[in-house]
N, C-alpha and C positions, 0 to 999 in steps of 0.2 A: 504494499500500499504506499503510495507516494505521500510524503509529508506535505501538509499545507504550508509549512514554514520551517526552514532550517536556519540555525544560527550557531555562533560560537560563543561560549562563555570562557573567558580567560581566568585561570586560577594560578596558584603558585606552581610554576613549572609544567603547566599543561594547558592545552587548548581543547576544550570539551565540545564535541559535536552534539547539539541539542535539537531534537525533532519534535514538531508539534502537529497533531492530527485532530480531525473531527471538528467540533463546534468552536466558534470564536469565544473568547473570554466574555463572560457575562455573569452578573450576580446570581442568576438562577441556574447557571450551567455548572455542574460539578466538574472539577479538574482532578485528574488522576495523574500522578507522577510515578513512572515505572523505573525501577533500578535493577538491572540484570546482574548475574553472577558470572562465575568461571565455568567453562571457557567461552562464554557467550559474548555477544554484544546486544544492542537493543532489539535486533531483529528476532531474538528468541520469543519476544512478545507479539509477533506478527498477528497471530490469531486473536489475541486479547485486544490489540489495538483496533483491528478491523471491526470487532464486535462492539467495543465501547464507543468508538468514534461516532456511532449513529446518534448518541444523545449526550456525550461527554466531550469535554476538552481533554485530550490525552497528550501528555508530555513524556518523552523518553529520551535518555541520553546514553552515549557510549562512555563508560568510565575510563579513567586515564589509561592511555595506550591500548585500548580495545576499540574495535571497529574503526570509525573515522576519527577518533580522538587520539592525540599524540602528545608525548612529552616535549617540553622545550628545554633549552639550556639555561633558563632563568630561575631554576629552583633555588629558593633561598633557605628553606627549612626554618630553623629557629625554634621558638617555643611551641610546644604542642606536637612535636614530631616523634615523641616517644623516648624510651630509654636511651642513654648515651652510647650504648654499644653500637648503635648505627649512627654514624656521623652524617652531617648534612651533605658531605661530599660523596657519600657512598652511593653506588647505583641502586641500593635497596631503599634509601631514604624516601624517595618520592612515592613509595608504595605503602608507607606506614598508615595504619588505620586512621590516626588523627588527620593525616593529609587527605585521605579519601573522604572523610567526614566534612572537611573544609570544602572540598569539591561539591559535595551534595548540598551543603548549606548555600553555596554560591548559586547553584541551580534553583534551589528553593527561593532565594532572593530574586532571581531573574524571572520566576514564574509569574510574578505580579499579583499574587493573591494566595490564600491558603489552599492546600491540596490534600487529597487522600493519597497517602504514601504507600507504595507497594514494593516490596523487595524480595528477591529470590536469591538463594545461595549467598555468595559474597555481597550481593546487593542488600540482602536482608541484614547481614552483619553490620554493614555501614548504616543502615536505617536505624537499627537498635541504638547505635551510638549517637546518631543524629537526634532522635527524639528525646534524648537526655541532655542535649546541648542547648545552651541559652540562645545560640544564634538561630535555632529553629523555632523558638517560642513564638506562638501565634501564626506560624506558617503551615502547621500540620493539623488537619482535622481528624484523621484517623491513620492507623498503620496496620497493614496486612503483611504478615511475615510468613514466608514459605521456605523451608529447608535451609535456614540460616540462623543460628542461635545468637543470642546476646552473649558476647565473649565473657563478660563479667559473670553472668549467671552460669555459663558453662564451667568456668573454673570453680565457682562455688559448688556446683553440682558434683564435680569430681571429688572435691574435698569432703563433701558430706557422704558420698558413697564410700570413700576410703575409711571413714570413721566408723562405718557400720558393716560388720562382716556379712550381714544379710544382703548388702547392696554391692558387695565386691564384684559379683558376676556382671552387674550392670556396667560398672566401670571398665571391666576387662572387655566386655562386649563392645562398648563404644570406642575403646582404644584400638581394637581390631578393625572396626569400621573406619577409623581415622588413620590407619597405617599408611595409606597412600601419601599422607602429608610428610612422613619421614622419607619416603622415596623421593619426593619432590625436592628434598634438600641436597640430593646427590648432584654432582656435576655431570653434564653431558647426557647421561642416560635419559632423564625426563624429557629433554628436548628431542632426542631421537625418537622416543615413544610418541610424543605429540606429532611429530612429522609423519610418523607411520600411521597413526590413527586419525589424523586430521581429515583426510578425504572421506573416511568412513563416517565420522561425526558430522561432516558437512552435509551429507545426504540426509541424515536424520534432522539436522537443524534447518535445512532448507536454505543454506548459504553456500558460497563457493569454497572449494578446498583451500584456496589461498587464504581467505578470510578466517576460516575455522582454525587452520594451522597457526596463523599469525597470532590470533587471540590466545590460543593455548600456550604457545611458546612464551609470549611476552607476559602472560598472566601468571606464570610460575613464580614471578617475583612477589606476588601477593603472599604466597605461602612462605617464601624465604625471608621476607621482611617482617613477618608477624608471628613466626613460630615461637620465639623465646619471650615475646612480650608485645603488647600492642598499645601501651599507655592505659590499659584497663586493669585495675587491681582486683584481685580476688578477695582481699581483706577489707579494703576501705568501702564504706557505704556508697552505693551508686546514686547519682542524682535520680529523683523520681521520674517516672513516666506518667505524664499528665494527660495523655490522649487515649482514646479507646484503641485497644490492640486486639486484632484477630489473628491467631496463630493457626495456620493450616498445617496439619501433620500428615504427610503421605506415609501410610503404614508400611509401604514396601520400599522406602528409601534405603538404599544399601549403605549410605554414608552416615546417617543420623538415626539414633534410637528414638522411637516414639516417647520414651520415658524422659527425654531431656526437658520436657515441660514440667516435670515434678518440681514443686516449690516456686514456680514462676508467679503464681497468683499472689504470693506474699510480697512480690516486688512490683507488680503491675495492678493497680486498683481496679481498672476497667478492662478486664481480660475475658476473651472468649477463645476457646480452643476447639477446633473441629478436626476430626480425623477423616481422611479421604482415602479411598481405595485406589492407590496409585503409587508411582515411583517418584524419583527425585525431580523429574521434569514434568510433573503432573499439570501445572498451569499451561504449559505449551501444548501438551497432548490432550488436554481436556478444557480448552479455552472457553467453550460455551458454559460449562458447569462452573468454572472459575469466575466468569463474568457475572453469573447469577448471584454468586456470593458477594462479589464486589458491589453489585447494585443494592444489596441489602444495606451496606454501609453508607453508600452515597445517597440513598433515598431516592433513587430514580428507577 
């Protein structure tokens, strides 16, 4: 689906490609902002965009160095880039979670009004941090999370599991599901695998082999930059989430346990959790059902 409008949002060290679809901005028209994950770009939401565009204003963007977005040489870093083991001059520094959240907040500011925020995979991880960020205050009406946990909650969840022998198997199970993250830390081999599997994933994602492979290779830095820390503490209290949150839990997601939502209600006052019969890419594979859920939140 061709965007009604495409523009660039300049952030610290990146030019973000932002795409707008559907209805023009108006007080009575809900706006939905879609944030994709790894190894995708905004086109992973193609079916969702086409469905919602009939009665919504839909904004989507390619996160830094994915799709049509690219890094620039002007990255400054500075405060908020995370623990000091990654210096501002490191090639990993532009991929730190606080930097990604700053990107998202810049897109929120550019949207020109409050949005219903939707995040999948790494996009959801960024959204969780953004809805706790003062820069997003008043800009988010609701948040829908799919297959991307709040990292602070994830670390708390692991600590609580390890304190209770009855929950050790849950922790071991999630560690096994996340074992690919350790593989991504290796040199060369993950890139070779991405180039091998890129064309296969492209057919599933409905994009070109070149685009799918490029997104996968460049996006490996997300895992390398945020493995040992992301600026999110497991010990310090997290800022409150003051917007309604709907967490969709695909029951057959090979990467995330459905039990990761345990304890989340204590941290999110207005929380709804829905299990869906699908895998990690359920929103793309079941866009009509997904959009029906979104419309309940947007009131359309």
